[in-house]
C-alpha positions as CSV (number, residue, x, y, z in Angstrom):
1,X,7.2,-17.9,-36.1
2,X,6.9,-21.7,-36.3
3,X,8.9,-23.8,-33.8
4,X,8.9,-27.6,-33.9
5,X,9.8,-29.1,-30.5
6,X,10.3,-32.6,-29.2
7,X,8.9,-33.8,-25.9
8,X,9.3,-37.1,-24.0
9,X,5.9,-36.5,-22.4
10,X,2.5,-35.8,-24.0
11,X,1.1,-32.4,-23.2
12,X,-2.2,-32.3,-21.2
13,X,-4.2,-30.9,-24.2
14,X,-3.1,-33.9,-26.4
15,X,-3.9,-36.3,-23.6
16,X,-7.4,-34.8,-23.4
17,X,-7.9,-35.2,-27.2
18,X,-6.8,-38.8,-27.0
19,X,-8.9,-39.5,-23.9
20,X,-5.9,-40.5,-21.9
21,X,-4.8,-39.8,-18.3
22,X,-1.5,-38.3,-17.4
23,X,0.8,-41.3,-17.4
24,X,3.8,-39.8,-15.5
25,X,4.3,-37.0,-12.9
26,X,7.5,-36.0,-14.7
27,X,7.9,-33.3,-17.4
28,X,5.0,-31.0,-16.6
29,X,7.4,-28.0,-16.5
30,X,7.8,-28.4,-20.3
31,X,4.2,-27.7,-21.0
32,X,4.2,-24.9,-18.4
33,X,7.1,-23.3,-20.3
34,X,5.3,-23.6,-23.6
35,X,2.2,-21.9,-22.2
36,X,4.3,-19.0,-20.9
37,X,6.0,-18.8,-24.3
38,X,2.6,-18.6,-26.1
39,X,1.6,-15.8,-23.8
40,X,4.5,-13.6,-24.7
41,X,4.4,-14.3,-28.4
42,X,1.1,-14.1,-30.2
43,X,2.5,-15.0,-33.6
44,X,4.1,-18.3,-32.4
45,X,2.8,-21.6,-33.6
46,X,4.3,-24.6,-31.7
47,X,4.6,-28.1,-33.2
48,X,5.1,-30.7,-30.5
49,X,6.4,-34.2,-31.3
50,X,6.0,-37.0,-28.9
51,X,6.6,-40.8,-29.3
52,X,3.9,-43.5,-29.5
53,X,5.1,-47.1,-29.8
54,X,1.5,-48.4,-30.7
55,X,1.1,-46.5,-34.0
56,X,2.4,-47.3,-37.5
57,X,2.7,-43.8,-39.0
58,X,2.7,-40.3,-37.6
59,X,-0.5,-38.7,-36.3
60,X,-1.4,-35.1,-36.2
61,X,-3.8,-33.2,-33.9
62,X,-4.5,-29.4,-33.6
63,X,-5.3,-27.5,-30.5
64,X,-5.3,-23.7,-30.8
65,X,-1.7,-22.6,-31.7
66,X,-0.4,-26.1,-30.8
67,X,0.0,-28.8,-33.5
68,X,0.7,-32.1,-31.9
69,X,2.5,-34.9,-33.7
70,X,2.9,-38.5,-32.5
71,X,5.7,-40.4,-34.1
72,X,5.9,-44.2,-34.2
73,X,8.8,-45.3,-32.1
74,X,10.2,-48.7,-30.9
75,X,12.1,-46.9,-28.2
76,X,14.6,-44.1,-27.5
77,X,17.8,-46.0,-27.4
78,X,18.3,-46.8,-31.1
79,X,18.0,-44.8,-34.3
80,X,15.4,-46.4,-36.7
81,X,15.1,-45.5,-40.4
82,X,11.3,-45.6,-40.3
83,X,11.4,-43.0,-37.5
84,X,13.7,-40.8,-39.5
85,X,11.3,-41.0,-42.4
86,X,8.4,-40.1,-40.1
87,X,10.4,-37.2,-38.7
88,X,11.0,-36.0,-42.3
89,X,7.3,-36.1,-43.1
90,X,6.6,-34.1,-39.9
91,X,9.1,-31.5,-40.9
92,X,7.6,-31.2,-44.4
93,X,4.1,-31.0,-43.0
94,X,4.8,-28.4,-40.3
95,X,7.5,-26.4,-42.2
96,X,9.2,-25.0,-39.1
97,X,11.5,-22.0,-38.9
98,X,13.3,-23.6,-36.0
99,X,13.6,-27.1,-34.4
100,X,14.0,-27.2,-30.6
101,X,15.1,-30.6,-29.1
102,X,14.1,-30.9,-25.5
103,X,16.8,-33.2,-24.2
104,X,19.8,-34.6,-26.0
105,X,20.2,-38.1,-24.6
106,X,17.7,-40.0,-26.8
107,X,17.6,-41.2,-30.4
108,X,14.6,-38.9,-31.2
109,X,16.9,-35.8,-31.4
110,X,19.3,-37.5,-33.8
111,X,16.5,-38.8,-36.0
112,X,15.2,-35.2,-36.5
113,X,18.8,-34.1,-37.1
114,X,19.1,-36.8,-39.8
115,X,15.7,-35.9,-41.3
116,X,16.5,-32.1,-41.5
117,X,17.3,-32.0,-45.2
118,X,16.5,-28.3,-45.5
119,X,19.1,-27.2,-42.9
120,X,16.5,-25.7,-40.6
121,X,18.3,-24.3,-37.5
122,X,18.3,-26.7,-34.5
123,X,18.7,-25.9,-30.9
124,X,18.7,-28.4,-28.0
125,X,17.8,-27.8,-24.4
126,X,20.0,-29.6,-21.9
127,X,18.1,-31.6,-19.3
128,X,20.5,-34.1,-17.7
129,X,23.7,-35.2,-19.3
130,X,23.7,-39.0,-19.6
131,X,27.4,-39.3,-20.6
132,X,28.3,-37.7,-17.3
133,X,25.5,-39.4,-15.3
134,X,26.9,-42.7,-16.3
135,X,29.8,-42.2,-13.8
136,X,27.4,-42.0,-10.9
137,X,24.7,-44.4,-12.0
138,X,25.4,-46.9,-9.2
139,X,25.3,-44.2,-6.6
140,X,28.8,-45.2,-5.2
141,X,27.3,-48.6,-4.3
142,X,29.6,-51.6,-4.7
143,X,28.5,-53.9,-7.5
144,X,28.4,-56.8,-5.0
145,X,25.5,-55.2,-3.2
146,X,23.4,-55.3,-6.4
147,X,24.4,-59.0,-6.9
148,X,23.5,-59.8,-3.2
149,X,20.1,-58.1,-3.6
150,X,19.4,-59.4,-7.1
151,X,15.6,-59.4,-7.4
152,X,12.8,-61.4,-9.0
153,X,12.0,-58.3,-11.1
154,X,15.6,-58.1,-12.3
155,X,15.5,-61.7,-13.4
156,X,12.1,-61.6,-15.1
157,X,12.4,-58.3,-16.8
158,X,16.1,-58.5,-17.4
159,X,16.3,-55.1,-15.8
160,X,19.2,-55.4,-13.4
161,X,21.5,-52.5,-12.5
162,X,24.2,-53.6,-14.9
163,X,21.8,-53.4,-17.8
164,X,20.8,-49.9,-16.5
165,X,24.4,-48.9,-16.6
166,X,24.7,-50.1,-20.2
167,X,21.5,-48.2,-21.2
168,X,22.9,-45.0,-19.6
169,X,26.1,-45.5,-21.5
170,X,24.2,-45.9,-24.8
171,X,22.2,-42.7,-24.0
172,X,25.5,-40.9,-23.4
173,X,26.8,-41.9,-26.8
174,X,23.6,-40.7,-28.5
175,X,24.0,-37.4,-26.6
176,X,27.6,-36.8,-27.6
177,X,26.6,-37.5,-31.2
178,X,23.7,-35.1,-30.9
179,X,25.9,-32.3,-29.4
180,X,28.4,-32.8,-32.2
181,X,25.8,-32.3,-34.9
182,X,24.1,-29.1,-33.7
183,X,25.2,-25.5,-33.4
184,X,23.2,-24.2,-30.5
185,X,22.3,-25.4,-27.0
186,X,20.2,-23.9,-24.2
187,X,21.4,-24.5,-20.6
188,X,21.0,-23.1,-17.1
189,X,24.0,-24.1,-15.0
190,X,27.8,-23.7,-15.2
191,X,28.0,-27.5,-15.0
192,X,25.9,-28.1,-18.2
193,X,27.8,-25.4,-20.0
194,X,31.2,-26.8,-19.1
195,X,30.3,-30.4,-20.2
196,X,28.5,-29.5,-23.4
197,X,31.2,-27.1,-24.5
198,X,33.9,-29.7,-23.8
199,X,32.1,-32.1,-26.2
200,X,31.7,-29.5,-28.9
201,X,33.7,-26.2,-28.3
202,X,32.0,-24.6,-31.4
203,X,28.5,-24.7,-29.8
204,X,26.8,-21.4,-29.2
205,X,25.6,-21.6,-25.5
206,X,22.4,-19.8,-24.6
207,X,21.3,-19.3,-20.9
208,X,17.7,-19.6,-19.9
209,X,16.2,-20.5,-16.5
210,X,13.4,-23.0,-16.2
211,X,9.7,-22.3,-15.7
212,X,7.9,-24.4,-13.1
213,X,4.4,-25.8,-13.1
214,X,1.9,-23.1,-12.4
215,X,0.7,-24.6,-9.1
216,X,4.0,-23.9,-7.4
217,X,3.8,-20.2,-8.0
218,X,0.3,-19.8,-6.5
219,X,0.6,-22.3,-3.6
220,X,0.6,-21.0,0.0
221,X,4.2,-20.7,1.4
222,X,5.8,-23.0,4.0
223,X,5.7,-21.9,7.6
224,X,7.4,-23.4,10.6
225,X,4.3,-23.2,12.7
226,X,2.2,-25.2,10.2
227,X,4.7,-27.9,9.3
228,X,5.0,-31.4,10.8
229,X,8.1,-31.1,13.0
230,X,11.1,-33.3,12.4
231,X,9.8,-34.6,9.0
232,X,12.1,-34.8,6.0
233,X,10.8,-34.8,2.4
234,X,12.8,-36.6,-0.3
235,X,11.3,-36.4,-3.8
236,X,13.0,-39.5,-5.5
237,X,14.1,-42.7,-3.9
238,X,13.9,-45.1,-6.9
239,X,17.4,-44.9,-8.4
240,X,20.9,-45.3,-6.9
241,X,22.1,-42.0,-8.4
242,X,19.4,-40.2,-6.4
243,X,21.2,-41.1,-3.2
244,X,18.4,-42.2,-0.9
245,X,20.7,-44.8,0.7
246,X,23.0,-42.0,1.9
247,X,20.0,-40.2,3.3
248,X,18.9,-43.3,5.3
249,X,22.3,-43.4,6.9
250,X,22.0,-39.7,7.9
251,X,18.5,-40.3,9.3
252,X,19.9,-43.1,11.5
253,X,22.3,-40.5,13.1
254,X,19.5,-37.9,13.4
255,X,17.3,-40.4,15.2
256,X,19.8,-40.5,18.1
257,X,18.9,-36.9,18.8
258,X,15.4,-36.8,17.4
259,X,13.8,-40.2,17.9
260,X,10.5,-39.2,16.1
261,X,12.2,-38.1,12.9
262,X,10.2,-39.1,9.8
263,X,11.7,-39.5,6.3
264,X,9.0,-39.3,3.6
265,X,10.3,-40.6,0.2
266,X,8.5,-40.4,-3.1
267,X,8.6,-43.9,-4.7
268,X,7.2,-47.4,-4.2
269,X,6.9,-48.9,-0.7
270,X,10.0,-51.1,-0.4
271,X,8.9,-52.2,3.1
272,X,5.5,-53.6,1.9
273,X,4.7,-57.0,3.3
274,X,2.6,-58.0,0.3
275,X,4.3,-60.5,-1.9
276,X,2.8,-58.9,-5.1
277,X,4.7,-55.7,-4.2
278,X,7.9,-57.3,-3.1
279,X,8.4,-59.2,-6.3
280,X,8.3,-55.9,-8.2
281,X,11.3,-54.5,-6.3
282,X,14.5,-53.8,-8.1
283,X,17.8,-54.8,-6.6
284,X,18.3,-51.2,-5.4
285,X,15.0,-51.1,-3.7
286,X,15.8,-54.4,-2.0
287,X,19.0,-52.8,-0.9
288,X,17.1,-49.9,0.6
289,X,14.8,-52.4,2.4
290,X,17.9,-54.1,3.8
291,X,19.3,-50.7,5.0
292,X,16.1,-49.7,6.7
293,X,16.1,-52.9,8.7
294,X,19.8,-52.8,9.5
295,X,19.5,-49.2,10.7
296,X,16.3,-49.9,12.7
297,X,14.4,-47.2,10.7
298,X,11.2,-49.2,10.1
299,X,9.1,-46.7,12.1
300,X,10.9,-43.7,10.7
301,X,10.5,-44.1,6.9
302,X,7.3,-43.6,4.9
303,X,7.1,-44.3,1.1
304,X,4.6,-42.1,-0.7
305,X,4.3,-43.7,-4.1
306,X,4.4,-41.4,-7.1
307,X,2.8,-38.0,-6.4
308,X,0.9,-35.6,-8.7
309,X,1.6,-31.9,-8.5
310,X,-1.0,-31.2,-5.9
311,X,0.4,-33.9,-3.6
312,X,3.9,-32.6,-4.1
313,X,2.7,-29.1,-3.1
314,X,1.2,-30.6,0.1
315,X,4.5,-32.3,1.0
316,X,6.5,-29.1,0.4
317,X,4.1,-27.2,2.6
318,X,3.8,-29.7,5.4
319,X,7.4,-31.1,5.8
320,X,10.0,-29.6,8.1
321,X,12.8,-29.7,5.6
322,X,13.6,-30.9,2.1
323,X,16.7,-33.0,1.3
324,X,18.2,-33.6,-2.2
325,X,20.8,-36.4,-1.6
326,X,21.6,-37.0,-5.3
327,X,25.0,-38.2,-6.5
328,X,24.4,-36.2,-9.7
329,X,21.9,-33.6,-11.0
330,X,21.8,-30.7,-13.4
331,X,19.1,-28.4,-12.2
332,X,16.6,-30.5,-10.1
333,X,13.1,-29.2,-10.5
334,X,12.1,-30.6,-7.1
335,X,14.7,-28.5,-5.4
336,X,13.4,-25.4,-7.2
337,X,9.8,-26.2,-6.3
338,X,10.7,-26.6,-2.6
339,X,12.6,-23.3,-2.7
340,X,9.8,-21.3,-4.3
341,X,7.3,-22.7,-1.7
342,X,9.9,-21.9,1.0
343,X,10.6,-25.3,2.5
344,X,14.1,-25.2,4.0
345,X,16.5,-27.1,1.7
346,X,19.6,-29.1,2.0
347,X,21.2,-30.4,-1.2
348,X,24.3,-32.4,-2.0
349,X,27.0,-30.6,-4.1
350,X,26.6,-32.3,-7.4
351,X,26.4,-31.1,-11.0
352,X,24.6,-27.8,-11.1
353,X,23.1,-27.7,-7.6
354,X,25.5,-25.2,-6.2
355,X,24.0,-22.7,-8.7
356,X,20.7,-22.9,-6.7
357,X,21.8,-22.7,-3.1
358,X,24.0,-20.2,-1.4
359,X,25.4,-22.3,1.4
360,X,24.4,-21.0,4.8
361,X,22.3,-18.2,3.3
362,X,19.2,-19.8,1.7
363,X,20.0,-23.4,2.4
364,X,22.8,-25.9,3.0
365,X,25.2,-27.8,0.8
366,X,27.2,-31.0,1.6
367,X,29.1,-33.7,-0.3
368,X,26.6,-36.5,-1.2
369,X,28.7,-39.3,0.3
370,X,29.2,-37.4,3.6
371,X,26.1,-38.6,5.4
372,X,27.5,-37.4,8.7
373,X,27.6,-33.9,7.4
374,X,24.0,-34.2,6.1
375,X,22.9,-35.4,9.5
376,X,24.5,-32.4,11.1
377,X,22.7,-30.0,8.7
378,X,19.3,-31.7,9.3
379,X,19.8,-31.4,13.1
380,X,20.8,-27.7,12.7
381,X,17.5,-27.0,10.9
382,X,15.5,-28.9,13.5
383,X,17.1,-26.9,16.3
384,X,17.1,-23.4,14.7
385,X,13.5,-22.6,13.6
386,X,13.9,-18.8,13.6
387,X,17.0,-18.8,11.4
388,X,15.5,-21.6,9.2
389,X,12.5,-19.4,8.6
390,X,14.8,-16.5,7.6
391,X,16.6,-18.7,5.2
392,X,13.3,-19.9,3.8
393,X,12.3,-16.3,2.9
394,X,15.7,-15.7,1.2
395,X,15.2,-18.9,-0.9
396,X,11.7,-17.8,-2.0
397,X,13.0,-14.4,-3.2
398,X,15.8,-16.0,-5.2
399,X,13.5,-18.7,-6.6
400,X,10.9,-16.1,-7.7
401,X,13.5,-14.3,-9.8
402,X,15.0,-17.4,-11.2
403,X,11.7,-19.0,-12.2
404,X,9.8,-15.9,-13.3
405,X,7.7,-17.4,-16.1
406,X,7.3,-14.2,-18.2
407,X,11.0,-13.3,-17.9
408,X,12.0,-16.9,-18.9
409,X,9.6,-17.0,-21.8
410,X,10.9,-13.7,-23.1
411,X,14.5,-15.0,-22.8
412,X,13.6,-18.1,-24.8
413,X,11.8,-16.1,-27.4
414,X,14.9,-13.9,-27.7
415,X,17.1,-17.0,-28.1
416,X,14.8,-18.2,-31.0
417,X,15.0,-14.9,-32.7
418,X,18.8,-14.6,-32.2
419,X,19.3,-18.0,-33.8
420,X,17.1,-17.2,-36.7
421,X,18.9,-13.9,-37.2
422,X,22.5,-15.0,-36.9
423,X,22.2,-18.7,-37.8
């Protein structure tokens, strides 16, 4: 079987061939899933297409049963005829039995749909859903706050929040068009099923859980005795829809009872005193800086920069609890990673998150804008270590089943064969 798949990140073997370092900490689970798939299907050849703005025509590299293609692209927001032509050449060169689009919110998927003159079956995996995310892109923050905290970076790069809203809207339109022009989708939450089927009721929906990066399966589990007490780990504080501003307000309440509480956030240090760092801040990051000062949290918040997988493992192992304060998510990998390591988890109820936590059994749920409720859940975990440890064990058990790499690979392979059999 030959499957041609798209990827927004370049797989580690291709980076090695090109002599490049990993450019982003995001998307590693895609390669992990492909490895598991290769392990359960010895006759599978996988073609992987990624984008490269610096090249003029598609490039091809071989690595075992992987065939990597790099497609010239000016960006992911607009369909280009040259990119469609390159996609057509790649299809003719690889001759796939099936095309698998990883993500639906970018132009790359539509370009391969347009280039598919031989009517090869196409299936798309749902990641986020931009046409829904658009509603939450400002994180419930009043537009005036972005204007008040307009930054040098916003001005120089013309990257202000309102442009980001426009980009998300454009991605959403591409996504709707993609969903209307395919017959099959792969999802993993009730939320993504409801929204994709609303756009195109004739879609055939296939369920398949995600496979995590291998290090999260083998890492030592969290334990209360070893963790840093009263520390909170948040895995993304860079975008308004990730809700870090709500978490800061919750931490200010927690501080009244636990003065030494420490919030550890993945992302650039918005409190840096260096002017070179401050001019790089977005309006949202300036808003976070303002909140930290207004809430007197300067000594309680640590920004970690962007972490590789080993650093992420360490944070999950050493923190007291994990909080996902997002305004919208589908199936956040960071929550799943925290669960499989056993770090006690609190998540906002948004998108698909309620499919991952049974409230009060293996974690807690709350409404994202109810930071008082979040503060209450944090304090509960801090004051109930024995029950928190029991909830941790229940989360590990559920996550192990959900993210069983072999089981998920077999499910995906079955989906491929089902599509090829029934069309």
